[in-house]
GULUM-563399 format. One record per residue (C-alpha): residue number from 0; residue in three letters; x negated, y negated, z. Coordinates in Angstrom, 3 decimals, padded with zeros to 6 digits, always signed. Layout:
N
{NUM; ALA; {X; Y; Z}}
...
END
This chain:
393
{0; MET; {-089.702; -078.154; +017.146}}
{1; SER; {-092.468; -076.728; +017.003}}
{2; THR; {-093.275; -078.502; +013.161}}
{3; LEU; {-092.408; -081.554; +015.084}}
{4; ARG; {-094.690; -080.713; +017.968}}
{5; ARG; {-097.523; -080.278; +014.937}}
{6; ILE; {-096.483; -083.365; +013.304}}
{7; VAL; {-096.592; -085.031; +016.792}}
{8; PRO; {-099.260; -083.945; +018.708}}
{9; SER; {-097.925; -083.407; +022.493}}
{10; GLY; {-100.958; -084.448; +023.953}}
{11; LEU; {-100.386; -088.200; +022.557}}
{12; ALA; {-096.533; -088.311; +022.908}}
{13; ASP; {-095.953; -086.409; +026.260}}
{14; ARG; {-099.077; -087.954; +028.294}}
{15; SER; {-098.528; -091.367; +030.635}}
{16; VAL; {-099.758; -094.605; +029.398}}
{17; HIS; {-103.554; -094.954; +030.253}}
{18; PRO; {-103.906; -097.587; +033.378}}
{19; LEU; {-105.527; -100.338; +031.065}}
{20; GLY; {-102.343; -100.889; +028.714}}
{21; LEU; {-103.753; -100.987; +025.477}}
{22; GLU; {-101.507; -098.842; +023.656}}
{23; LEU; {-099.129; -099.660; +026.492}}
{24; SER; {-098.737; -103.565; +024.708}}
{25; LEU; {-098.252; -101.480; +021.118}}
{26; TRP; {-095.472; -099.692; +022.514}}
{27; ARG; {-094.307; -103.009; +023.566}}
{28; ALA; {-094.872; -104.657; +020.584}}
{29; VAL; {-092.569; -101.848; +018.953}}
{30; THR; {-089.617; -102.275; +021.467}}
{31; VAL; {-089.873; -106.296; +020.853}}
{32; TYR; {-089.407; -105.651; +016.855}}
{33; ARG; {-086.435; -102.650; +017.608}}
{34; VAL; {-084.674; -105.157; +019.727}}
{35; ILE; {-085.133; -108.140; +017.406}}
{36; THR; {-084.163; -106.292; +014.311}}
{37; LEU; {-081.139; -104.823; +015.877}}
{38; VAL; {-080.167; -108.446; +016.614}}
{39; LEU; {-080.710; -109.146; +012.874}}
{40; ALA; {-078.469; -105.793; +011.283}}
{41; VAL; {-075.474; -107.020; +014.161}}
{42; ALA; {-075.810; -111.044; +012.212}}
{43; ILE; {-076.186; -109.369; +008.571}}
{44; ASN; {-073.077; -107.235; +009.626}}
{45; THR; {-070.525; -109.498; +011.732}}
{46; THR; {-071.169; -112.431; +010.434}}
{47; PRO; {-071.515; -114.556; +006.713}}
{48; LEU; {-074.992; -114.261; +006.881}}
{49; GLY; {-074.837; -110.614; +004.899}}
{50; ASN; {-073.072; -112.231; +002.169}}
{51; ARG; {-071.440; -108.710; +001.061}}
{52; SER; {-069.870; -109.143; -002.761}}
{53; GLU; {-067.039; -107.270; -001.019}}
{54; PRO; {-066.039; -106.417; +002.668}}
{55; ALA; {-067.209; -103.643; +004.671}}
{56; SER; {-065.298; -100.940; +006.455}}
{57; LEU; {-065.429; -102.221; +009.911}}
{58; PRO; {-065.183; -099.421; +012.048}}
{59; TRP; {-067.619; -097.871; +010.181}}
{60; VAL; {-069.745; -100.556; +010.857}}
{61; ILE; {-068.894; -101.558; +014.592}}
{62; GLY; {-069.702; -097.619; +015.406}}
{63; VAL; {-072.586; -097.220; +013.496}}
{64; LEU; {-073.969; -100.751; +015.590}}
{65; ALA; {-072.532; -099.413; +018.740}}
{66; ALA; {-075.222; -096.326; +017.591}}
{67; MET; {-077.960; -098.372; +016.974}}
{68; THR; {-077.239; -100.594; +020.091}}
{69; ALA; {-077.167; -098.033; +022.807}}
{70; TRP; {-080.406; -096.256; +021.343}}
{71; THR; {-082.176; -099.674; +021.576}}
{72; ALA; {-081.507; -099.771; +025.481}}
{73; VAL; {-082.325; -096.202; +026.205}}
{74; ALA; {-085.775; -096.705; +023.971}}
{75; VAL; {-086.320; -100.122; +026.085}}
{76; VAL; {-086.214; -097.823; +028.977}}
{77; LEU; {-087.988; -095.223; +027.588}}
{78; THR; {-091.015; -096.824; +026.370}}
{79; TRP; {-091.595; -099.936; +027.888}}
{80; GLY; {-093.747; -098.269; +030.677}}
{81; ARG; {-094.932; -095.027; +028.975}}
{82; ARG; {-095.040; -092.922; +025.791}}
{83; PRO; {-092.206; -091.008; +024.330}}
{84; ARG; {-091.665; -087.545; +024.758}}
{85; TRP; {-091.847; -085.755; +021.195}}
{86; TRP; {-087.896; -085.462; +021.837}}
{87; MET; {-087.212; -088.886; +021.765}}
{88; LEU; {-089.436; -089.300; +019.080}}
{89; ALA; {-086.892; -086.903; +016.988}}
{90; ALA; {-083.839; -088.038; +018.049}}
{91; ASP; {-085.224; -091.870; +016.947}}
{92; MET; {-085.860; -090.278; +013.608}}
{93; ALA; {-082.311; -088.668; +013.615}}
{94; ILE; {-080.834; -091.793; +014.287}}
{95; ALA; {-082.765; -093.913; +011.847}}
{96; GLY; {-081.723; -091.629; +008.830}}
{97; GLY; {-078.070; -090.726; +010.567}}
{98; ALA; {-077.639; -094.650; +010.626}}
{99; LEU; {-078.894; -094.850; +006.659}}
{100; LEU; {-076.825; -092.721; +005.814}}
{101; LEU; {-073.305; -093.469; +007.233}}
{102; SER; {-074.114; -097.127; +005.219}}
{103; ILE; {-072.064; -095.079; +002.343}}
{104; PRO; {-068.909; -094.995; +004.204}}
{105; ALA; {-069.847; -098.412; +006.247}}
{106; VAL; {-070.923; -100.085; +002.716}}
{107; GLY; {-069.203; -098.084; -000.087}}
{108; TRP; {-071.424; -096.068; -002.393}}
{109; GLN; {-070.679; -098.439; -005.575}}
{110; GLN; {-071.852; -101.229; -003.566}}
{111; LEU; {-074.917; -099.662; -002.537}}
{112; HIS; {-076.617; -097.733; -005.662}}
{113; GLY; {-074.626; -100.099; -008.387}}
{114; SER; {-074.992; -103.832; -006.769}}
{115; GLY; {-078.321; -103.167; -004.182}}
{116; ALA; {-076.206; -104.262; -001.144}}
{117; GLY; {-078.357; -103.680; +002.048}}
{118; THR; {-077.716; -100.878; +004.445}}
{119; VAL; {-076.066; -101.390; +008.213}}
{120; PRO; {-079.567; -100.816; +010.161}}
{121; GLY; {-081.517; -102.557; +007.500}}
{122; ILE; {-085.168; -103.406; +008.889}}
{123; TRP; {-084.350; -101.588; +012.090}}
{124; VAL; {-085.492; -098.400; +010.801}}
{125; ALA; {-088.868; -099.252; +010.752}}
{126; SER; {-088.990; -099.089; +014.299}}
{127; ALA; {-088.780; -095.021; +014.044}}
{128; ILE; {-092.064; -095.485; +011.243}}
{129; LEU; {-093.810; -097.490; +013.817}}
{130; SER; {-092.840; -095.079; +016.453}}
{131; TRP; {-094.178; -091.811; +015.081}}
{132; ALA; {-097.233; -093.470; +013.633}}
{133; LEU; {-098.012; -094.921; +017.091}}
{134; ALA; {-097.594; -091.623; +018.516}}
{135; GLY; {-099.041; -089.149; +016.229}}
{136; GLY; {-101.605; -091.404; +014.011}}
{137; VAL; {-101.090; -091.759; +010.578}}
{138; ARG; {-100.767; -088.164; +009.384}}
{139; SER; {-097.406; -088.710; +011.494}}
{140; GLY; {-096.744; -092.286; +010.154}}
{141; ILE; {-096.779; -090.996; +006.680}}
{142; VAL; {-094.334; -088.275; +007.040}}
{143; ALA; {-091.808; -091.175; +008.981}}
{144; ALA; {-092.237; -093.420; +006.105}}
{145; THR; {-091.697; -090.532; +003.600}}
{146; VAL; {-088.290; -089.486; +005.128}}
{147; ILE; {-087.208; -092.984; +005.505}}
{148; SER; {-088.286; -094.211; +002.142}}
{149; ALA; {-086.759; -090.922; +000.461}}
{150; LEU; {-083.061; -092.032; +002.088}}
{151; ASN; {-083.687; -095.258; +001.091}}
{152; ILE; {-084.120; -094.353; -002.880}}
{153; VAL; {-081.187; -091.762; -002.340}}
{154; LEU; {-078.708; -094.539; -001.323}}
{155; HIS; {-080.299; -097.710; -003.839}}
{156; GLY; {-081.786; -095.992; -006.562}}
{157; TRP; {-085.342; -096.428; -007.655}}
{158; ALA; {-085.947; -099.785; -009.384}}
{159; PRO; {-089.291; -101.779; -009.550}}
{160; GLY; {-087.772; -104.266; -007.065}}
{161; ALA; {-086.742; -104.280; -003.392}}
{162; VAL; {-086.522; -100.539; -003.058}}
{163; ALA; {-090.342; -100.404; -004.331}}
{164; ASP; {-091.298; -103.166; -002.282}}
{165; ASN; {-089.703; -100.988; +000.777}}
{166; VAL; {-091.508; -097.875; +000.073}}
{167; VAL; {-094.659; -099.454; +000.099}}
{168; LEU; {-094.506; -101.360; +003.222}}
{169; ALA; {-093.049; -098.348; +004.459}}
{170; TYR; {-096.415; -096.517; +004.215}}
{171; LEU; {-098.083; -099.234; +004.579}}
{172; ALA; {-096.692; -099.580; +008.315}}
{173; GLY; {-097.343; -096.046; +009.139}}
{174; VAL; {-100.518; -096.105; +007.900}}
{175; VAL; {-101.634; -099.063; +009.415}}
{176; VAL; {-100.123; -098.617; +012.768}}
{177; GLY; {-101.160; -095.028; +012.526}}
{178; TYR; {-104.900; -096.012; +012.282}}
{179; ALA; {-104.672; -098.763; +015.031}}
{180; GLY; {-103.131; -096.461; +017.757}}
{181; ARG; {-105.886; -093.935; +016.677}}
{182; LEU; {-108.757; -097.085; +017.163}}
{183; VAL; {-106.580; -097.960; +020.787}}
{184; ARG; {-106.851; -094.027; +022.341}}
{185; ARG; {-110.642; -094.275; +021.517}}
{186; ALA; {-111.122; -097.702; +022.810}}
{187; GLU; {-109.433; -096.983; +025.916}}
{188; GLN; {-111.099; -093.141; +026.203}}
{189; ALA; {-114.606; -095.093; +026.029}}
{190; LEU; {-114.002; -097.573; +028.469}}
{191; ALA; {-112.589; -094.855; +030.909}}
{192; ASP; {-115.746; -092.858; +030.035}}
{193; ALA; {-117.772; -095.994; +030.943}}
{194; VAL; {-116.133; -096.647; +034.574}}
{195; ARG; {-116.521; -093.167; +035.879}}
{196; LEU; {-119.848; -092.769; +034.680}}
{197; GLN; {-120.326; -096.155; +036.513}}
{198; ALA; {-118.887; -094.525; +039.293}}
{199; ALA; {-120.844; -091.472; +039.094}}
{200; THR; {-124.106; -093.449; +039.481}}
{201; ALA; {-123.134; -095.743; +041.764}}
{202; GLU; {-122.532; -092.682; +043.722}}
{203; ARG; {-125.500; -090.863; +043.016}}
{204; GLU; {-127.946; -093.583; +044.003}}
{205; ARG; {-125.554; -093.350; +047.060}}
{206; LEU; {-126.750; -089.686; +047.902}}
{207; ALA; {-130.113; -090.831; +046.947}}
{208; ARG; {-130.636; -092.697; +049.389}}
{209; HIS; {-129.550; -090.361; +052.223}}
{210; ILE; {-131.337; -087.122; +050.625}}
{211; HIS; {-134.490; -089.589; +050.277}}
{212; ASP; {-134.341; -090.645; +054.030}}
{213; GLY; {-133.596; -087.374; +055.723}}
{214; VAL; {-133.732; -083.904; +053.488}}
{215; LEU; {-136.664; -084.460; +051.031}}
{216; GLN; {-138.234; -085.755; +053.931}}
{217; VAL; {-137.524; -082.839; +056.116}}
{218; LEU; {-138.765; -080.464; +053.320}}
{219; ALA; {-141.932; -082.419; +052.467}}
{220; LEU; {-143.240; -082.098; +056.397}}
{221; VAL; {-142.360; -078.648; +056.264}}
{222; SER; {-143.990; -077.633; +053.070}}
{223; ARG; {-147.611; -079.353; +054.553}}
{224; ARG; {-147.191; -077.569; +058.038}}
{225; GLY; {-146.588; -074.431; +056.451}}
{226; ASP; {-149.843; -074.577; +054.078}}
{227; GLN; {-151.753; -075.525; +057.635}}
{228; LEU; {-150.550; -072.627; +059.119}}
{229; GLY; {-150.317; -070.066; +056.672}}
{230; GLY; {-148.774; -066.265; +056.769}}
{231; ASP; {-145.225; -066.391; +057.408}}
{232; ALA; {-144.962; -070.111; +057.796}}
{233; GLY; {-147.016; -070.806; +054.583}}
{234; GLN; {-144.588; -068.634; +052.520}}
{235; LEU; {-141.745; -070.482; +054.107}}
{236; GLY; {-144.010; -073.690; +052.770}}
{237; VAL; {-143.830; -072.925; +049.610}}
{238; LEU; {-140.415; -072.315; +049.334}}
{239; ALA; {-139.740; -075.765; +050.922}}
{240; GLY; {-142.450; -077.472; +048.182}}
{241; GLU; {-140.416; -075.759; +045.302}}
{242; GLN; {-136.962; -077.153; +046.983}}
{243; GLU; {-137.997; -080.587; +047.564}}
{244; ALA; {-139.705; -080.718; +044.153}}
{245; ALA; {-136.003; -079.371; +043.061}}
{246; LEU; {-134.164; -082.319; +044.394}}
{247; ARG; {-136.349; -084.702; +043.732}}
{248; ALA; {-135.877; -083.811; +040.161}}
{249; LEU; {-132.152; -083.603; +040.501}}
{250; ILE; {-131.972; -087.134; +042.037}}
{251; VAL; {-133.693; -088.887; +039.832}}
{252; SER; {-131.884; -086.984; +036.448}}
{253; GLY; {-129.067; -089.487; +035.162}}
{254; PRO; {-125.391; -088.218; +036.044}}
{255; ALA; {-124.911; -088.217; +031.788}}
{256; ASP; {-127.699; -085.558; +031.658}}
{257; LEU; {-125.642; -082.223; +031.353}}
{258; ASP; {-122.719; -084.497; +029.804}}
{259; THR; {-124.733; -085.504; +026.708}}
{260; ALA; {-126.268; -082.073; +026.231}}
{261; SER; {-125.682; -081.695; +022.487}}
{262; GLY; {-125.538; -078.026; +020.501}}
{263; GLU; {-124.722; -074.669; +021.299}}
{264; ARG; {-127.102; -072.140; +023.461}}
{265; ASP; {-126.808; -068.428; +023.749}}
{266; LEU; {-125.041; -067.502; +026.994}}
{267; ARG; {-127.126; -064.228; +027.056}}
{268; GLU; {-130.572; -065.985; +027.223}}
{269; ALA; {-129.380; -068.237; +030.110}}
{270; LEU; {-128.282; -065.426; +032.020}}
{271; ALA; {-131.119; -063.869; +031.557}}
{272; ASP; {-133.664; -066.500; +032.991}}
{273; VAL; {-131.630; -066.326; +036.320}}
{274; ALA; {-131.561; -062.332; +036.310}}
{275; SER; {-134.790; -062.311; +035.843}}
{276; ALA; {-135.273; -060.561; +039.476}}
{277; ARG; {-135.917; -056.135; +039.091}}
{278; THR; {-132.960; -056.024; +041.391}}
{279; VAL; {-130.355; -057.716; +038.883}}
{280; THR; {-128.952; -055.388; +035.978}}
{281; LEU; {-127.702; -057.892; +033.043}}
{282; SER; {-125.396; -056.131; +030.433}}
{283; THR; {-123.856; -058.363; +028.012}}
{284; PRO; {-122.269; -058.097; +024.456}}
{285; ALA; {-124.758; -057.083; +021.147}}
{286; GLY; {-123.958; -060.434; +019.444}}
{287; ALA; {-124.685; -063.661; +020.612}}
{288; VAL; {-122.215; -065.332; +022.827}}
{289; PRO; {-122.998; -069.347; +021.547}}
{290; VAL; {-121.448; -071.755; +024.012}}
{291; PRO; {-121.917; -075.243; +024.613}}
{292; ALA; {-125.002; -076.565; +026.140}}
{293; ARG; {-123.793; -077.723; +029.213}}
{294; THR; {-121.329; -074.682; +029.576}}
{295; ALA; {-124.451; -072.425; +029.834}}
{296; ALA; {-126.285; -074.519; +032.028}}
{297; GLU; {-123.478; -074.468; +034.391}}
{298; ILE; {-122.260; -071.111; +034.321}}
{299; ALA; {-126.126; -070.055; +034.810}}
{300; ASP; {-125.821; -072.437; +037.950}}
{301; ALA; {-123.312; -071.104; +039.094}}
{302; VAL; {-123.826; -067.659; +038.846}}
{303; ARG; {-127.359; -068.331; +040.264}}
{304; ALA; {-125.747; -069.385; +043.804}}
{305; ALA; {-123.984; -065.896; +043.652}}
{306; LEU; {-126.821; -064.339; +043.089}}
{307; ASP; {-128.439; -066.405; +046.165}}
{308; ASN; {-125.231; -065.557; +048.077}}
{309; VAL; {-126.245; -061.823; +047.571}}
{310; ARG; {-129.776; -062.209; +048.772}}
{311; LYS; {-128.864; -063.783; +051.644}}
{312; HIS; {-125.777; -062.062; +053.044}}
{313; VAL; {-126.877; -058.562; +051.716}}
{314; GLY; {-130.546; -058.206; +051.330}}
{315; ALA; {-133.203; -059.328; +049.610}}
{316; ASP; {-133.885; -056.234; +047.818}}
{317; ALA; {-129.892; -055.378; +047.340}}
{318; PRO; {-128.775; -054.850; +043.427}}
{319; ALA; {-126.894; -056.651; +041.965}}
{320; TRP; {-124.946; -056.395; +038.910}}
{321; LEU; {-124.053; -059.280; +035.818}}
{322; LEU; {-121.491; -058.413; +033.233}}
{323; VAL; {-121.129; -060.927; +030.449}}
{324; GLU; {-118.243; -060.668; +028.230}}
{325; ASP; {-116.578; -063.078; +025.369}}
{326; THR; {-113.013; -062.390; +024.745}}
{327; GLY; {-112.929; -065.014; +022.023}}
{328; ASP; {-111.506; -067.685; +023.566}}
{329; GLU; {-113.293; -067.620; +026.700}}
{330; VAL; {-116.517; -066.167; +028.573}}
{331; VAL; {-116.113; -064.053; +031.459}}
{332; VAL; {-119.407; -063.670; +033.924}}
{333; THR; {-119.292; -061.217; +036.726}}
{334; VAL; {-121.398; -060.670; +039.488}}
{335; ARG; {-120.911; -057.814; +041.366}}
{336; ASP; {-123.083; -056.205; +044.435}}
{337; ASP; {-122.158; -053.055; +046.694}}
{338; GLY; {-123.186; -055.064; +050.167}}
{339; PRO; {-120.691; -055.242; +053.245}}
{340; GLY; {-118.267; -057.352; +051.666}}
{341; ILE; {-116.367; -060.119; +052.801}}
{342; PRO; {-113.877; -060.227; +055.635}}
{343; ALA; {-110.654; -061.629; +055.274}}
{344; GLY; {-110.643; -065.371; +055.506}}
{345; ARG; {-114.404; -065.935; +056.106}}
{346; LEU; {-114.328; -068.463; +053.089}}
{347; GLU; {-111.849; -070.608; +054.275}}
{348; GLN; {-113.688; -070.740; +057.418}}
{349; ALA; {-117.095; -071.614; +055.565}}
{350; VAL; {-115.663; -074.931; +053.639}}
{351; ALA; {-113.671; -075.615; +057.194}}
{352; GLY; {-117.499; -075.358; +059.098}}
{353; GLY; {-118.851; -077.885; +055.783}}
{354; ARG; {-121.001; -074.734; +054.097}}
{355; LEU; {-119.938; -075.221; +050.773}}
{356; GLY; {-121.815; -072.751; +048.520}}
{357; VAL; {-118.819; -070.925; +046.657}}
{358; GLU; {-116.516; -073.827; +046.844}}
{359; GLN; {-118.711; -076.434; +045.569}}
{360; SER; {-121.716; -074.419; +043.817}}
{361; ILE; {-119.482; -071.831; +042.224}}
{362; ARG; {-115.834; -073.291; +042.004}}
{363; GLY; {-116.568; -076.727; +041.777}}
{364; ARG; {-118.833; -075.948; +038.411}}
{365; ILE; {-116.591; -073.744; +036.664}}
{366; ARG; {-113.510; -075.916; +037.788}}
{367; ASP; {-115.010; -078.709; +036.159}}
{368; LEU; {-115.335; -076.402; +033.200}}
{369; GLY; {-111.949; -076.016; +033.069}}
{370; GLY; {-112.092; -072.326; +033.891}}
{371; SER; {-111.268; -070.602; +037.240}}
{372; VAL; {-113.088; -068.431; +039.644}}
{373; SER; {-112.065; -065.291; +041.551}}
{374; VAL; {-113.379; -063.414; +044.543}}
{375; VAL; {-112.517; -060.031; +044.964}}
{376; SER; {-114.020; -058.189; +048.428}}
{377; ALA; {-112.960; -055.858; +051.118}}
{378; PRO; {-115.337; -055.000; +054.083}}
{379; GLY; {-117.233; -051.892; +053.441}}
{380; GLU; {-116.533; -052.738; +049.436}}
{381; GLY; {-118.709; -054.658; +048.154}}
{382; THR; {-117.892; -058.426; +046.269}}
{383; GLU; {-117.017; -059.273; +042.744}}
{384; VAL; {-117.057; -062.668; +041.661}}
{385; GLU; {-115.615; -063.132; +037.994}}
{386; LEU; {-116.032; -066.505; +036.785}}
{387; ARG; {-113.787; -067.150; +033.250}}
{388; VAL; {-114.894; -069.859; +031.208}}
{389; PRO; {-113.223; -071.389; +027.958}}
{390; LYS; {-116.126; -071.238; +024.992}}
{391; GLY; {-114.430; -075.155; +023.568}}
{392; PRO; {-116.654; -078.184; +024.785}}
END
């Protein structure tokens, strides 16, 4: 089973068909081929169209054709609206190979090996090659073509004529269909990404209009009044001006800015910028912690939000500890303080009340990276926020 999963990636064979239906059309074409070649096999083996030099063993022929018919019906049901699962691909190859081998008692060894008579399934077995190639790509197509070709050579022997031609066609089908399937999946993914980008851009523009008409205007007003009044109001005006500038930069940036960030960045450097305050103690591994640039930026923003919560709920001068660990497959960043802690149910109440600092600024960012966030806290015992993020892109 593990060998089959390596040859036919489960990510391709198990997931549902994309709504765009490009790959679905190819699977339907394979199903149609399977049905047509089944009809042809029945006609060849039960009518004079087969033109065999001597009668075949009718019970064996009927048994093989019955098995092929039953499996074709199952395949139609399983692949008409979705990709097949790995077990179906294994069964497909087993049934195709079994139908070839059962041609020995059905047709006769002398007829197959000596006279070159056709097998009972004929070209129906090529549907297994097409299925493997479409599900797993070129490599899977070559593996399937090798198995079917080897069985044909065992049954018929090697000859420069029909056998050699069939082997060439088997490999050609495996390579071409495997390559075509990969191109179709890439096209589907590219189109899906474009649709998501368009939706994200439209949503960003909608939010930008509301922010510009409301929040930015208020921040600009606070900034101007603070400059005029001076003192604490002046400091408030400076902070408002900084937030206004940051918010304007955010709403004018493209939604794909982070997605298109290329290369890697040392996570230690990204977090050093965030933990520059004298009250934050940063502990990192001795060596570099390379992660994709987007991942580093998102983790840094999540940590910044966690430290902002410390300053807001514990105190501006409250100490905080920031620990970075590299486990190989993932990075673990822990933010800890010794404040009063978070009462049970407070985070859920905050979400219900529309305060989404932890839920969106921290959990949302890490969730988008495929990671997880855990918050451990109790009244009087401080708070520990642990971020776990895979190192891959």
